[in-house]
C-alpha positions as a printed NumPy array, in Angstrom:
array([[  0.   ,   0.   ,   0.   ],
       [  1.513,   3.337,  -1.067],
       [  1.593,   6.534,   1.009],
       [ -1.477,   7.987,  -0.693],
       [ -3.688,   5.071,   0.307],
       [ -2.333,   5.109,   3.862],
       [ -3.248,   8.795,   4.253],
       [ -6.729,   8.185,   2.877],
       [ -7.254,   5.199,   5.165],
       [ -6.14 ,   7.235,   8.201],
       [ -8.527,  10.095,   7.356],
       [-11.392,   7.634,   6.866],
       [-10.743,   5.922,  10.224],
       [-10.597,   9.318,  11.961],
       [-13.886,  10.314,  10.337],
       [-15.501,   7.048,  11.462],
       [-14.283,   7.517,  15.039],
       [-15.598,  11.083,  15.232],
       [-18.953,  10.038,  13.779],
       [-19.355,   7.193,  16.292],
       [-18.516,   9.524,  19.212],
       [-21.001,  12.163,  18.015],
       [-23.807,   9.636,  17.523],
       [-23.245,   7.951,  20.903],
       [-23.472,  11.33 ,  22.661],
       [-26.592,  12.356,  20.779],
       [-29.88 ,  12.087,  22.681],
       [-32.667,   9.953,  21.237],
       [-35.17 ,  12.117,  19.352],
       [-38.892,  11.66 ,  19.898],
       [-40.563,   9.902,  16.984],
       [-43.61 ,  11.891,  15.799],
       [-44.446,   9.543,  12.941],
       [-48.294,   9.283,  12.615],
       [-48.46 ,   5.528,  13.036],
       [-51.895,   5.005,  14.691],
       [-50.958,   1.357,  15.101],
       [-52.44 ,  -0.493,  18.086],
       [-48.978,  -1.704,  19.128],
       [-47.138,   1.606,  18.675],
       [-46.103,   3.381,  21.906],
       [-44.751,   6.475,  20.156],
       [-46.659,   9.78 ,  20.665],
       [-48.93 ,   9.294,  17.648],
       [-49.452,   5.574,  18.19 ],
       [-52.691,   4.234,  19.682],
       [-51.441,   1.691,  22.223],
       [-53.081,   3.515,  25.177],
       [-56.419,   3.841,  23.377],
       [-56.694,   0.165,  22.46 ],
       [-55.431,  -0.903,  25.885],
       [-58.184,   1.123,  27.578],
       [-60.753,  -0.037,  25.024],
       [-60.122,  -3.673,  25.978],
       [-60.752,  -2.807,  29.642],
       [-63.957,  -0.844,  29.003],
       [-65.606,  -3.037,  26.356],
       [-66.299,  -6.752,  26.413],
       [-63.681,  -8.407,  24.144],
       [-66.414, -10.671,  22.787],
       [-68.149,  -7.639,  21.258],
       [-65.059,  -6.429,  19.345],
       [-63.336,  -7.814,  16.275],
       [-60.097,  -6.659,  14.64 ],
       [-60.234,  -6.484,  10.836],
       [-56.887,  -6.837,   9.04 ],
       [-58.211,  -7.015,   5.469],
       [-59.703,  -4.301,   3.227],
       [-63.392,  -3.447,   3.798],
       [-64.196,  -4.617,   0.269],
       [-63.085,  -8.153,   1.21 ],
       [-64.535,  -8.116,   4.718],
       [-68.02 ,  -6.782,   4.11 ],
       [-70.595,  -9.236,   2.841],
       [-74.258, -10.009,   3.377],
       [-73.294, -12.37 ,   6.215],
       [-71.597,  -9.618,   8.279],
       [-73.921,  -8.757,  11.168],
       [-74.969,  -5.392,  12.555],
       [-72.323,  -3.263,  14.208],
       [-69.941,  -0.32 ,  13.948],
       [-66.976,  -0.222,  11.552],
       [-64.296,   1.891,  13.259],
       [-61.375,   3.559,  11.41 ],
       [-58.543,   5.693,  12.861],
       [-55.597,   6.836,  10.739],
       [-53.957,   9.941,   9.329],
       [-55.585,   9.199,   5.956],
       [-58.427,   6.828,   5.052],
       [-59.036,   6.773,   1.295],
       [-61.687,   4.308,   0.156],
       [-61.824,   3.628,  -3.567],
       [-65.224,   4.018,  -5.329],
       [-66.054,   0.289,  -5.146],
       [-65.142,   0.163,  -1.46 ],
       [-67.18 ,   3.278,  -0.675],
       [-70.195,   1.816,  -2.433],
       [-69.96 ,  -1.42 ,  -0.468],
       [-69.439,   0.399,   2.859],
       [-72.478,   2.631,   2.349],
       [-74.569,  -0.343,   1.289],
       [-73.648,  -1.997,   4.61 ],
       [-74.439,   1.225,   6.515],
       [-77.799,   1.446,   4.757],
       [-78.849,  -1.835,   6.361],
       [-78.833,  -0.164,   9.794],
       [-75.129,  -0.125,  10.67 ],
       [-72.665,   2.587,  11.715],
       [-69.466,   3.816,  10.068],
       [-67.017,   5.838,  12.205],
       [-63.975,   7.327,  10.455],
       [-61.454,   9.528,  12.268],
       [-58.859,  10.823,   9.788],
       [-57.265,  14.119,   8.846],
       [-57.753,  13.272,   5.171],
       [-61.057,  11.567,   4.343],
       [-62.146,   9.683,   1.239],
       [-63.215,  12.108,  -1.529],
       [-65.848,   9.699,  -2.817],
       [-67.385,   9.345,   0.654],
       [-67.432,  13.129,   1.183],
       [-69.076,  13.725,  -2.201],
       [-71.755,  11.137,  -1.483],
       [-72.627,  12.752,   1.862],
       [-72.53 ,  16.326,   0.449],
       [-69.538,  17.361,   2.553],
       [-66.508,  19.445,   1.61 ],
       [-63.22 ,  19.279,   3.504],
       [-60.478,  21.917,   3.702],
       [-57.143,  22.345,   5.485],
       [-56.88 ,  25.176,   8.014],
       [-53.816,  27.42 ,   8.065],
       [-53.278,  29.777,  10.99 ],
       [-52.018,  33.093,   9.602],
       [-52.236,  35.364,  12.663],
       [-49.981,  33.315,  14.922],
       [-46.995,  30.988,  14.634],
       [-48.555,  28.674,  17.215],
       [-50.668,  25.827,  15.847],
       [-51.899,  24.063,  18.98 ],
       [-55.431,  22.711,  18.412],
       [-58.31 ,  23.388,  20.818],
       [-61.193,  20.902,  20.678],
       [-64.669,  20.579,  22.133],
       [-67.889,  18.614,  21.686],
       [-71.218,  20.272,  20.874],
       [-73.523,  18.12 ,  23.001],
       [-74.265,  20.074,  26.23 ],
       [-73.764,  16.944,  28.342],
       [-70.322,  16.361,  26.795],
       [-69.214,  19.93 ,  26.18 ],
       [-66.508,  21.258,  28.483],
       [-66.38 ,  24.89 ,  29.605],
       [-62.66 ,  25.055,  28.843],
       [-61.755,  23.262,  25.57 ],
       [-59.346,  20.359,  25.333],
       [-55.809,  21.27 ,  24.249],
       [-53.421,  19.275,  22.069],
       [-50.127,  20.74 ,  23.307],
       [-48.276,  20.196,  20.041],
       [-47.969,  22.265,  16.876],
       [-50.096,  20.381,  14.364],
       [-52.016,  21.199,  11.236],
       [-55.586,  20.   ,  10.877],
       [-58.631,  20.095,   8.631],
       [-62.292,  20.995,   8.943],
       [-65.579,  20.725,   7.084],
       [-65.767,  23.75 ,   4.833],
       [-69.275,  22.913,   3.668],
       [-71.95 ,  20.576,   5.051],
       [-75.509,  19.614,   4.174],
       [-77.251,  21.414,   7.04 ],
       [-80.552,  19.657,   6.328],
       [-79.158,  16.185,   7.059],
       [-75.897,  16.75 ,   8.956],
       [-75.613,  17.094,  12.734],
       [-72.585,  18.971,  14.086],
       [-71.078,  17.048,  17.019],
       [-67.744,  18.796,  17.555],
       [-65.65 ,  21.85 ,  16.722],
       [-62.035,  22.955,  16.923],
       [-59.804,  25.993,  16.554],
       [-56.135,  26.93 ,  16.874],
       [-54.945,  28.477,  20.129],
       [-54.27 ,  32.207,  19.793],
       [-51.984,  34.351,  21.935],
       [-51.4  ,  31.533,  24.433],
       [-55.098,  31.638,  25.397],
       [-56.336,  28.058,  25.774],
       [-59.537,  28.969,  27.66 ],
       [-61.88 ,  29.406,  24.707],
       [-62.428,  28.655,  21.037],
       [-62.689,  32.   ,  19.267],
       [-63.508,  30.869,  15.721],
       [-65.1  ,  27.39 ,  15.882],
       [-64.702,  25.142,  12.86 ],
       [-66.684,  21.927,  12.41 ],
       [-64.54 ,  18.786,  12.65 ],
       [-67.009,  16.125,  13.854],
       [-70.35 ,  15.386,  12.176],
       [-73.078,  12.769,  12.062],
       [-74.828,  12.021,   8.755],
       [-77.771,   9.606,   8.423],
       [-77.62 ,   7.261,   5.447],
       [-80.755,   5.207,   4.758],
       [-81.186,   3.096,   7.926],
       [-77.7  ,   3.727,   9.347],
       [-75.344,   6.541,  10.318],
       [-71.925,   7.812,   9.272],
       [-69.704,   9.611,  11.809],
       [-66.781,  11.579,  10.341],
       [-64.104,  13.026,  12.634],
       [-61.127,  15.041,  11.323],
       [-58.775,  14.867,  14.324],
       [-57.392,  11.307,  14.677],
       [-54.749,  12.623,  17.1  ],
       [-57.526,  12.462,  19.721],
       [-56.923,   8.692,  19.855],
       [-53.126,   9.011,  20.122],
       [-50.981,   8.199,  23.162],
       [-49.761,  11.801,  23.461],
       [-53.273,  13.307,  23.517],
       [-54.909,  10.79 ,  25.859],
       [-52.144,  10.94 ,  28.491],
       [-52.202,  14.736,  28.7  ],
       [-54.467,  16.259,  31.369],
       [-58.126,  15.257,  31.075],
       [-58.013,  14.813,  27.302],
       [-59.096,  11.176,  27.621],
       [-62.608,  12.486,  28.426],
       [-62.782,  13.999,  24.944],
       [-61.882,  10.622,  23.41 ],
       [-64.472,   8.935,  25.623],
       [-67.029,  11.491,  24.432],
       [-66.343,  10.548,  20.819],
       [-66.921,   6.874,  21.586],
       [-70.084,   7.75 ,  23.52 ],
       [-71.925,   8.067,  20.196],
       [-71.297,   4.413,  19.363],
       [-73.67 ,   1.658,  20.406],
       [-72.33 ,  -0.668,  23.128],
       [-74.804,  -3.396,  22.189],
       [-73.52 ,  -3.913,  18.668],
       [-70.254,  -5.499,  17.545],
       [-67.355,  -3.065,  17.125],
       [-65.328,  -3.901,  14.012],
       [-61.912,  -2.265,  14.506],
       [-59.941,  -1.63 ,  11.309],
       [-56.265,  -2.596,  11.422],
       [-55.747,  -2.442,   7.643],
       [-55.777,   1.314,   6.937],
       [-52.761,   2.096,   9.135],
       [-49.795,   4.289,   8.273],
       [-47.591,   2.327,  10.694],
       [-47.024,  -1.406,  10.278],
       [-48.145,  -3.689,  13.095],
       [-45.374,  -6.144,  12.337],
       [-41.78 ,  -6.001,  11.113],
       [-41.247,  -7.143,   7.548],
       [-37.601,  -6.107,   7.045],
       [-34.9  ,  -8.769,   7.603],
       [-32.644,  -5.902,   8.754],
       [-35.015,  -4.983,  11.608],
       [-32.525,  -6.122,  14.284],
       [-29.8  ,  -3.913,  12.813],
       [-31.983,  -0.828,  12.352],
       [-33.593,  -1.129,  15.8  ],
       [-30.185,  -0.477,  17.414],
       [-28.605,   2.877,  16.516],
       [-25.014,   1.58 ,  16.924],
       [-25.606,  -1.399,  14.628],
       [-27.47 ,   0.863,  12.236],
       [-24.558,   3.298,  11.9  ],
       [-22.078,   0.447,  11.628],
       [-24.164,  -0.854,   8.719],
       [-24.214,   2.597,   7.076],
       [-20.451,   2.998,   7.486],
       [-19.874,  -0.425,   5.971],
       [-21.864,   0.677,   2.921],
       [-19.924,   3.964,   2.714],
       [-16.575,   2.166,   2.889],
       [-17.692,  -0.307,   0.215],
       [-18.796,   2.512,  -2.092],
       [-15.505,   4.405,  -1.603],
       [-13.443,   1.271,  -2.225],
       [-15.369,   0.483,  -5.417],
       [-15.009,   4.103,  -6.582],
       [-11.231,   4.395,  -6.106],
       [-10.435,   0.872,  -7.265],
       [-12.766,   1.082, -10.24 ],
       [-11.421,   4.482, -11.254],
       [ -7.92 ,   2.998, -11.616],
       [ -8.906,  -0.267, -13.307],
       [-12.096,   0.521, -15.19 ],
       [-12.3  ,  -0.868, -18.7  ],
       [-13.765,   0.921, -21.661],
       [-17.505,   0.587, -21.912],
       [-18.618,  -1.055, -25.157],
       [-21.347,   0.541, -27.234],
       [-24.574,  -1.421, -26.938],
       [-26.962,  -0.999, -29.811],
       [-30.566,  -0.312, -28.759],
       [-33.063,  -3.097, -29.176],
       [-34.757,  -2.914, -32.549],
       [-38.463,  -2.158, -32.685],
       [-40.115,  -5.509, -33.328],
       [-43.69 ,  -4.174, -33.426],
       [-43.914,  -4.307, -37.232],
       [-42.523,  -7.862, -37.344],
       [-44.96 ,  -8.945, -34.636],
       [-47.87 ,  -7.414, -36.588],
       [-46.774,  -9.164, -39.76 ],
       [-46.503, -12.476, -37.946],
       [-50.028, -12.203, -36.533],
       [-51.387, -11.134, -39.926],
       [-49.629, -14.074, -41.547],
       [-51.139, -16.482, -39.027],
       [-54.584, -15.246, -39.985],
       [-54.218, -14.854, -43.769],
       [-52.073, -17.87 , -44.55 ],
       [-52.777, -20.481, -41.877],
       [-56.306, -19.467, -40.779],
       [-55.173, -20.272, -37.221],
       [-58.207, -18.809, -35.442],
       [-57.484, -20.673, -32.206],
       [-53.981, -19.145, -31.855],
       [-55.295, -15.628, -32.464],
       [-58.093, -16.193, -29.964],
       [-55.58 , -17.398, -27.371],
       [-53.57 , -14.169, -27.828],
       [-56.731, -12.105, -27.381],
       [-57.668, -14.03 , -24.218],
       [-54.184, -13.598, -22.707],
       [-54.206,  -9.838, -23.398],
       [-57.718,  -9.503, -21.937],
       [-56.841, -11.402, -18.737],
       [-53.75 ,  -9.203, -18.345],
       [-56.056,  -6.171, -18.711],
       [-58.288,  -7.492, -15.88 ],
       [-55.297,  -8.102, -13.596],
       [-53.827,  -4.626, -14.099],
       [-57.134,  -2.702, -14.062],
       [-59.023,  -4.428, -11.226],
       [-56.131,  -6.007,  -9.29 ],
       [-57.853,  -9.4  ,  -9.521],
       [-56.141, -12.805, -10.013],
       [-57.231, -14.702, -13.15 ],
       [-55.914, -18.169, -12.374],
       [-59.41 , -19.552, -11.741],
       [-62.337, -18.351, -13.853],
       [-65.042, -19.473, -11.398],
       [-68.199, -17.909,  -9.912],
       [-66.195, -15.882,  -7.346],
       [-64.088, -14.43 , -10.181],
       [-67.239, -13.511, -12.146],
       [-68.804, -11.822,  -9.085],
       [-65.642,  -9.84 ,  -8.304],
       [-65.238,  -8.538, -11.87 ],
       [-68.94 ,  -7.678, -12.103],
       [-68.779,  -5.745,  -8.823],
       [-65.604,  -3.801,  -9.584],
       [-66.468,  -3.021, -13.202],
       [-70.17 ,  -2.346, -12.471],
       [-70.98 ,  -4.555, -15.463],
       [-73.966,  -6.909, -15.249],
       [-73.152, -10.383, -13.961],
       [-74.866, -12.011, -16.931],
       [-72.623, -10.186, -19.444],
       [-69.484, -11.051, -17.496],
       [-70.576, -14.688, -17.223],
       [-71.238, -14.848, -20.974],
       [-67.74 , -13.537, -21.697],
       [-66.071, -15.92 , -19.225],
       [-68.038, -18.905, -20.557],
       [-66.944, -18.025, -24.109],
       [-63.282, -17.882, -23.014],
       [-63.546, -21.267, -21.247],
       [-65.242, -22.858, -24.279],
       [-62.579, -21.6  , -26.707],
       [-59.776, -22.801, -24.422],
       [-61.261, -26.309, -24.398],
       [-61.507, -26.582, -28.195],
       [-58.647, -27.654, -30.423],
       [-59.912, -25.478, -33.287],
       [-62.474, -22.724, -33.592],
       [-64.308, -21.093, -36.474],
       [-63.938, -17.573, -37.777],
       [-67.375, -16.698, -36.398],
       [-66.371, -17.846, -32.892],
       [-63.267, -15.627, -33.112],
       [-65.395, -12.651, -34.191],
       [-67.852, -13.331, -31.352],
       [-65.002, -13.39 , -28.787],
       [-63.579, -10.115, -30.102],
       [-67.039,  -8.474, -30.   ],
       [-67.614,  -9.461, -26.354],
       [-64.17 ,  -8.219, -25.269],
       [-64.509,  -4.885, -27.082],
       [-68.032,  -4.425, -25.645],
       [-66.727,  -4.987, -22.083],
       [-63.787,  -2.583, -22.495],
       [-65.999,   0.111, -24.043],
       [-68.105,   0.29 , -20.865],
       [-65.088,   0.434, -18.584]])
């Protein structure tokens, strides 16, 4: 090793030593990640809430749901309350439709999220907006409930600078205001000066939808501060204790389990920085060694466009060989790939469940979907097909795509 490499190695070791000393002396920062996971004990986790919920409510009347609502809800699901808490809960149109159909049978939907589903808000004639405090640098939320029996003379304070949202527009004929909030001004936490609606109740057919825009009310930090737990209890007071409480564990920003094989390394800050330094050293070694020994990079010609050749091949199959079955198989494969990418649905088994799922997500009639699937199955089973059968298959596929 020459003198140049020795000097570089000495500087690198000195840098590593200084970095390790600085990191070991550094205090652990508080993690304000909005997890809302039942197992998270960080400030914006919900460990305290779910721990208290188990003590107050009979465990037999609660059920944790770890799959999407679209998969969970069915005609066999009994009456109850579907409970969501997260920083953002965005139902897709199919999911919203199925949720509201379940609510319409006499059930309750409770969603506490800063950012609500646009489709759900549109259906209930609500408009959401984000509030920005312009008169003060302080953004500490003040909250209160509207019911006289739950309302507190002095509002509840979230002693942390946080942004929030409110209902800019509501359907006053059908919507009941249950709670308001404001930002603390001039260090005065004794009153809400400009109340903004952040908790509403909307009837939907035979059921009710409760929308709450301050999920931090269920966090560890909020519930352990002062008497704030009474505000959280007031929110839950609107839910029926006699019906089953379905608790969502799917729409969560924070994971409830560790999926990374490097979890042990990253959970310890010393191992984590040792891992980072190892990567830095490897990159530096590759850079300096490769710079001295790098070979010339050959010119790689771009891949030729084979679209024209592919088109000619398919045309030849049709004009010369009259291979209708092969062309039909290509059409079927492309169509099944379209279903997988558009509706996120597996196509390995073309059974009744597959037909029902595609009909529901595409809003196409079940009879039309079944006709198309039956045609595909029939063609797959035949060794040869006629030109008319190929035309019929193409017509059904194009008709389905045109509606979606």
